[in-house]
GUKOLDREN-198573 format. One record per residue (C-alpha): residue number from 1; residue in one letter; x, y, z. Coordinates in steps of 0.05 Angstrom, whole numbers, plus 32768, in hexadecimal, padded with zeros to 4 digits. Example, Ala and Ser with C-alpha at 12.3 -4.5 7.8 and 13.67 -1.06 7.14 Angstrom:
+-----+---+------+-------+------+
!   k ! r ! east ! north !   up !
+-----+---+------+-------+------+
!   1 ! A ! 80F6 !  7FA6 ! 809C !
!   2 ! S ! 8111 !  7FEB ! 808F !
+-----+---+------+-------+------+
***
This chain:
+-----+---+------+-------+------+
!   k ! r ! east ! north !   up !
+-----+---+------+-------+------+
!   1 ! M ! 7FC6 !  83DF ! 7EF4 !
!   2 ! T ! 7FC4 !  83B3 ! 7EB5 !
!   3 ! E ! 7FC3 !  8368 ! 7EB1 !
!   4 ! S ! 8000 !  8343 ! 7EA1 !
!   5 ! T ! 8008 !  8330 ! 7E59 !
!   6 ! A ! 803F !  82FC ! 7E69 !
!   7 ! P ! 802E !  82B7 ! 7E4E !
!   8 ! A ! 801B !  8282 ! 7E81 !
!   9 ! A ! 8053 !  8254 ! 7E96 !
!  10 ! V ! 8053 !  8215 ! 7E6F !
!  11 ! A ! 8058 !  81D5 ! 7E9A !
!  12 ! P ! 8099 !  81B2 ! 7E8B !
!  13 ! K ! 8095 !  8170 ! 7E63 !
!  14 ! T ! 80AA !  8134 ! 7E88 !
!  15 ! S ! 80AF !  80EC ! 7E75 !
!  16 ! F ! 807F !  80B7 ! 7E8E !
!  17 ! W ! 80B0 !  8099 ! 7EBD !
!  18 ! E ! 80C0 !  80DD ! 7EDD !
!  19 ! D ! 8077 !  80E5 ! 7EED !
!  20 ! V ! 8075 !  80A0 ! 7F09 !
!  21 ! F ! 80A8 !  80B9 ! 7F3D !
!  22 ! D ! 8087 !  80FC ! 7F43 !
!  23 ! I ! 8043 !  80E1 ! 7F53 !
!  24 ! F ! 805F !  80CD ! 7F97 !
!  25 ! V ! 8086 !  810F ! 7FA5 !
!  26 ! S ! 8061 !  8145 ! 7F7E !
!  27 ! P ! 801C !  812A ! 7F69 !
!  28 ! A ! 7FFD !  8170 ! 7F5A !
!  29 ! A ! 8031 !  817B ! 7F23 !
!  30 ! V ! 8022 !  8136 ! 7F04 !
!  31 ! F ! 7FD7 !  8145 ! 7F03 !
!  32 ! R ! 7FE4 !  818B ! 7EE5 !
!  33 ! R ! 8010 !  816C ! 7EAE !
!  34 ! R ! 7FE7 !  812F ! 7E9F !
!  35 ! Q ! 7F9F !  8144 ! 7EA8 !
!  36 ! N ! 7F91 !  8147 ! 7E5C !
!  37 ! S ! 7FBB !  810A ! 7E4A !
!  38 ! S ! 7FA7 !  80C3 ! 7E3C !
!  39 ! I ! 7F90 !  8097 ! 7E76 !
!  40 ! W ! 7FB3 !  805B ! 7E5A !
!  41 ! P ! 7FFB !  8061 ! 7E6B !
!  42 ! P ! 7FF3 !  8067 ! 7EB7 !
!  43 ! M ! 7FB7 !  8037 ! 7EB6 !
!  44 ! L ! 7FDB !  8000 ! 7E92 !
!  45 ! F ! 801A !  800B ! 7EBA !
!  46 ! V ! 7FF5 !  8004 ! 7EFC !
!  47 ! A ! 7FCC !  7FC7 ! 7EE6 !
!  48 ! I ! 8006 !  7FA2 ! 7EC8 !
!  49 ! S ! 8033 !  7FB0 ! 7F03 !
!  50 ! I ! 7FFE !  7F98 ! 7F34 !
!  51 ! G ! 7FEF !  7F5B ! 7F08 !
!  52 ! I ! 8038 !  7F45 ! 7F04 !
!  53 ! I ! 8048 !  7F51 ! 7F50 !
!  54 ! F ! 8005 !  7F2C ! 7F62 !
!  55 ! F ! 8011 !  7EF1 ! 7F36 !
!  56 ! A ! 8058 !  7EEA ! 7F4D !
!  57 ! T ! 8047 !  7EEF ! 7F97 !
!  58 ! F ! 8004 !  7ECC ! 7F98 !
!  59 ! N ! 801B !  7E8B ! 7FB4 !
!  60 ! T ! 8037 !  7EAD ! 7FF3 !
!  61 ! L ! 7FF5 !  7ED2 ! 7FFB !
!  62 ! E ! 7FC7 !  7E99 ! 7FE8 !
!  63 ! P ! 7FBB !  7E84 ! 8034 !
!  64 ! A ! 7F9D !  7ECB ! 8040 !
!  65 ! F ! 7F6A !  7EC3 ! 8009 !
!  66 ! S ! 7F5A !  7E7B ! 801A !
!  67 ! A ! 7F4C !  7E91 ! 8061 !
!  68 ! E ! 7F20 !  7EC6 ! 8049 !
!  69 ! F ! 7EFA !  7E96 ! 801C !
!  70 ! A ! 7EF2 !  7E64 ! 8053 !
!  71 ! R ! 7ED7 !  7E9C ! 8083 !
!  72 ! N ! 7EA4 !  7EB0 ! 804D !
!  73 ! T ! 7E8F !  7E68 ! 8041 !
!  74 ! A ! 7E83 !  7E5C ! 808B !
!  75 ! K ! 7E57 !  7E99 ! 808D !
!  76 ! A ! 7E30 !  7E82 ! 8050 !
!  77 ! L ! 7E28 !  7E3B ! 8070 !
!  78 ! A ! 7E0F !  7E59 ! 80B0 !
!  79 ! K ! 7DD9 !  7E7E ! 808B !
!  80 ! N ! 7DC9 !  7E45 ! 805C !
!  81 ! P ! 7DDE !  7DFF ! 8079 !
!  82 ! Q ! 7DC2 !  7DDC ! 803D !
!  83 ! A ! 7DFA !  7DF8 ! 8013 !
!  84 ! A ! 7E29 !  7DC8 ! 8033 !
!  85 ! Q ! 7E0C !  7D91 ! 800B !
!  86 ! N ! 7E2B !  7DAF ! 7FCF !
!  87 ! A ! 7E72 !  7DAD ! 7FE6 !
!  88 ! E ! 7E90 !  7D9D ! 7FA1 !
!  89 ! A ! 7E71 !  7DDF ! 7F83 !
!  90 ! M ! 7E8D !  7E06 ! 7FBC !
!  91 ! Q ! 7ED2 !  7DE8 ! 7FAF !
!  92 ! K ! 7ECD !  7DFA ! 7F65 !
!  93 ! M ! 7EB8 !  7E42 ! 7F79 !
!  94 ! Q ! 7EF5 !  7E47 ! 7FA5 !
!  95 ! G ! 7F22 !  7E30 ! 7F6B !
!  96 ! F ! 7F00 !  7E63 ! 7F3D !
!  97 ! A ! 7F07 !  7E9C ! 7F70 !
!  98 ! T ! 7F51 !  7E8B ! 7F7C !
!  99 ! A ! 7F5F !  7E8E ! 7F31 !
! 100 ! A ! 7F38 !  7ECE ! 7F29 !
! 101 ! I ! 7F61 !  7EEE ! 7F61 !
! 102 ! K ! 7FA4 !  7ED4 ! 7F44 !
! 103 ! Y ! 7F9B !  7EE4 ! 7EFA !
! 104 ! G ! 7F68 !  7F1D ! 7EFF !
! 105 ! A ! 7F90 !  7F4F ! 7F26 !
! 106 ! A ! 7FA4 !  7F78 ! 7EE7 !
! 107 ! P ! 7F5E !  7F7D ! 7EC8 !
! 108 ! G ! 7F3F !  7F87 ! 7F0B !
! 109 ! A ! 7F6C !  7FC2 ! 7F17 !
! 110 ! I ! 7F57 !  7FE2 ! 7ED4 !
! 111 ! I ! 7F0E !  7FD9 ! 7EE2 !
! 112 ! T ! 7F18 !  7FF7 ! 7F2B !
! 113 ! M ! 7F3C !  8033 ! 7F0E !
! 114 ! F ! 7F05 !  8040 ! 7EDB !
! 115 ! L ! 7ED0 !  803B ! 7F12 !
! 116 ! L ! 7EF9 !  8063 ! 7F41 !
! 117 ! G ! 7F04 !  809B ! 7F0F !
! 118 ! S ! 7EBA !  809C ! 7EFB !
! 119 ! I ! 7EA1 !  809F ! 7F43 !
! 120 ! A ! 7ED6 !  80D4 ! 7F57 !
! 121 ! W ! 7EC3 !  80FE ! 7F1A !
! 122 ! L ! 7E7A !  80FB ! 7F30 !
! 123 ! V ! 7E85 !  8108 ! 7F79 !
! 124 ! G ! 7EB4 !  8141 ! 7F67 !
! 125 ! K ! 7E78 !  8164 ! 7F45 !
! 126 ! I ! 7E56 !  816B ! 7F8A !
! 127 ! F ! 7E93 !  8195 ! 7F9E !
! 128 ! G ! 7E90 !  81C2 ! 7F62 !
! 129 ! S ! 7EC6 !  819D ! 7F3B !
! 130 ! K ! 7ED2 !  81B1 ! 7EF2 !
! 131 ! Q ! 7EF9 !  8172 ! 7EE4 !
! 132 ! T ! 7EEE !  814F ! 7EA2 !
! 133 ! Y ! 7EDE !  8106 ! 7EA1 !
! 134 ! N ! 7F22 !  80F8 ! 7E7E !
! 135 ! A ! 7F45 !  811E ! 7EB3 !
! 136 ! G ! 7F1F !  80F6 ! 7EE9 !
! 137 ! L ! 7F37 !  80B6 ! 7ECA !
! 138 ! V ! 7F7D !  80D1 ! 7EC6 !
! 139 ! V ! 7F7C !  80E4 ! 7F0D !
! 140 ! A ! 7F63 !  80A0 ! 7F24 !
! 141 ! A ! 7F98 !  807B ! 7EFB !
! 142 ! W ! 7FD2 !  80A4 ! 7F19 !
! 143 ! S ! 7FB4 !  80A3 ! 7F5D !
! 144 ! Y ! 7FB4 !  8058 ! 7F5A !
! 145 ! M ! 8000 !  8054 ! 7F56 !
! 146 ! P ! 8007 !  8047 ! 7FA1 !
! 147 ! R ! 7FE3 !  8006 ! 7F97 !
! 148 ! V ! 8021 !  7FEE ! 7F73 !
! 149 ! I ! 8048 !  7FFB ! 7FB3 !
! 150 ! G ! 8010 !  7FD8 ! 7FD8 !
! 151 ! A ! 8017 !  7F9C ! 7FAE !
! 152 ! L ! 8062 !  7F99 ! 7FB8 !
! 153 ! L ! 8059 !  7FA1 ! 8005 !
! 154 ! G ! 8024 !  7F6C ! 8004 !
! 155 ! G ! 8053 !  7F3C ! 7FDE !
! 156 ! V ! 808D !  7F49 ! 800D !
! 157 ! Q ! 8060 !  7F3C ! 8049 !
! 158 ! G ! 8048 !  7EFB ! 802B !
! 159 ! L ! 8090 !  7EE5 ! 8026 !
! 160 ! L ! 80A0 !  7EF7 ! 806B !
! 161 ! M ! 8065 !  7EE8 ! 8096 !
! 162 ! D ! 804D !  7EA5 ! 80B2 !
! 163 ! P ! 8016 !  7E8B ! 8088 !
! 164 ! E ! 7FEE !  7E7A ! 80C7 !
! 165 ! T ! 7FEA !  7EC5 ! 80D6 !
! 166 ! L ! 7FC9 !  7ED5 ! 8092 !
! 167 ! K ! 7F82 !  7ED3 ! 80A5 !
! 168 ! G ! 7F6B !  7EFC ! 806C !
! 169 ! P ! 7F80 !  7F35 ! 803B !
! 170 ! M ! 7F7C !  7F67 ! 8076 !
! 171 ! S ! 7FB7 !  7F41 ! 8095 !
! 172 ! I ! 7FE5 !  7F63 ! 8065 !
! 173 ! S ! 7FC4 !  7FA8 ! 8065 !
! 174 ! I ! 7FEF !  7FE4 ! 807D !
! 175 ! G ! 7FBD !  7FFA ! 80AF !
! 176 ! P ! 7F99 !  7FE9 ! 80F2 !
! 177 ! A ! 7F70 !  7FB0 ! 80D3 !
! 178 ! R ! 7FAD !  7F82 ! 80D1 !
! 179 ! F ! 7FAC !  7F81 ! 811D !
! 180 ! L ! 7F62 !  7F6B ! 8120 !
! 181 ! D ! 7F4B !  7F23 ! 811F !
! 182 ! P ! 7F18 !  7F1C ! 80E7 !
! 183 ! D ! 7EF5 !  7EE3 ! 810B !
! 184 ! T ! 7EEA !  7F09 ! 814D !
! 185 ! S ! 7EE7 !  7F53 ! 813C !
! 186 ! N ! 7EAA !  7F7B ! 8131 !
! 187 ! P ! 7E9D !  7F74 ! 80E4 !
! 188 ! F ! 7E8F !  7FBF ! 80DE !
! 189 ! L ! 7ECD !  7FD6 ! 8107 !
! 190 ! F ! 7EF7 !  7FA1 ! 80E0 !
! 191 ! Q ! 7EE2 !  7FBB ! 809D !
! 192 ! M ! 7EE9 !  8005 ! 80AD !
! 193 ! M ! 7F2D !  7FFA ! 80CA !
! 194 ! G ! 7F41 !  7FDA ! 8087 !
! 195 ! R ! 7F2C !  801C ! 8066 !
! 196 ! L ! 7F62 !  8040 ! 8091 !
! 197 ! D ! 7F97 !  8018 ! 8068 !
! 198 ! L ! 7FD3 !  8047 ! 8058 !
! 199 ! I ! 7FCD !  8036 ! 800D !
! 200 ! T ! 7F84 !  8044 ! 800C !
! 201 ! I ! 7F8D !  8088 ! 802D !
! 202 ! W ! 7FC7 !  809A ! 8000 !
! 203 ! V ! 7F9B !  808C ! 7FC2 !
! 204 ! T ! 7F63 !  80B6 ! 7FE1 !
! 205 ! I ! 7F92 !  80F1 ! 7FEC !
! 206 ! L ! 7FAC !  80EE ! 7FA6 !
! 207 ! L ! 7F66 !  80EE ! 7F8B !
! 208 ! A ! 7F57 !  812E ! 7FB5 !
! 209 ! I ! 7F96 !  814F ! 7F9B !
! 210 ! G ! 7F83 !  813C ! 7F55 !
! 211 ! L ! 7F3F !  815A ! 7F5C !
! 212 ! Y ! 7F5E !  819B ! 7F79 !
! 213 ! V ! 7F8B !  81A0 ! 7F3B !
! 214 ! T ! 7F5E !  8188 ! 7F03 !
! 215 ! G ! 7F1B !  819B ! 7F20 !
! 216 ! K ! 7F30 !  81E2 ! 7F35 !
! 217 ! V ! 7F10 !  81DC ! 7F7A !
! 218 ! S ! 7F28 !  81FA ! 7FBB !
! 219 ! K ! 7F54 !  81D4 ! 7FE9 !
! 220 ! G ! 7F1A !  81D0 ! 801B !
! 221 ! S ! 7EED !  81B2 ! 7FE7 !
! 222 ! A ! 7F24 !  8181 ! 7FD2 !
! 223 ! A ! 7F2C !  816B ! 8019 !
! 224 ! A ! 7EDF !  8160 ! 8023 !
! 225 ! F ! 7EE1 !  813B ! 7FDF !
! 226 ! G ! 7F17 !  810D ! 7FFC !
! 227 ! V ! 7EEE !  80FD ! 8038 !
! 228 ! A ! 7EB0 !  80F1 ! 800D !
! 229 ! I ! 7ED3 !  80C5 ! 7FDA !
! 230 ! W ! 7EF0 !  809C ! 8015 !
! 231 ! L ! 7EAA !  8092 ! 8032 !
! 232 ! V ! 7E8E !  807E ! 7FEE !
! 233 ! G ! 7EC8 !  804C ! 7FE8 !
! 234 ! S ! 7EB3 !  8030 ! 802D !
! 235 ! L ! 7E6F !  801A ! 8014 !
! 236 ! P ! 7E89 !  7FD6 ! 7FFA !
! 237 ! A ! 7EAB !  7FCA ! 803C !
! 238 ! L ! 7E6B !  7FD8 ! 8062 !
! 239 ! R ! 7E47 !  7FA9 ! 8036 !
! 240 ! A ! 7E7C !  7F74 ! 8046 !
! 241 ! A ! 7E6E !  7F7E ! 808F !
! 242 ! L ! 7E24 !  7F70 ! 8086 !
! 243 ! M ! 7E32 !  7F2C ! 8062 !
+-----+---+------+-------+------+
***
């Protein structure tokens, strides 16, 4: 039996906007087509979209961030009561933090995608990935698309929910953490429940699919990678639980 000499099928060319739709319905095809492309179109689209949505809806979500800041301030004062003497500095810090959240969503998203792509690329090597660094960043950028939907859902919830019920950012998560009281729940349980947010899991699954396609690993290895990258992403949450 001789090997076939037929040329390999060429992936059909699609527009950027078609791939924005396809990442939600046929992500493997998008990663296959885009793995050698520039990282900037999807990265800038995600960052600008999140930035615009966040800026436009921030006033409705501000009570959640204020509640979180007040909670963290109370913890800091409990550990260091002398800090209460510098109330003016703490107020300025809150104002700076509020401005950073309101205006920093877009650059923050870009930084996060770069970090996510770099970490996922490194973790993928443990599972035998042949993914290039550029492909790792491309996968991270496209995998972050559900965050745009998450920003939209958060804005809608901010418009519809009673501000009194917004006890922190987790109050608008699409997961079990929204049903827990951050003031009375076990901090480790609360933070880990936050990691079960639908959007977070969606991004993780896309990262695993991206590694399977661009890293040429088995489905089992891709699944194990997904669990590993989810656990790595949980480290900041665990740190927050200790604070």
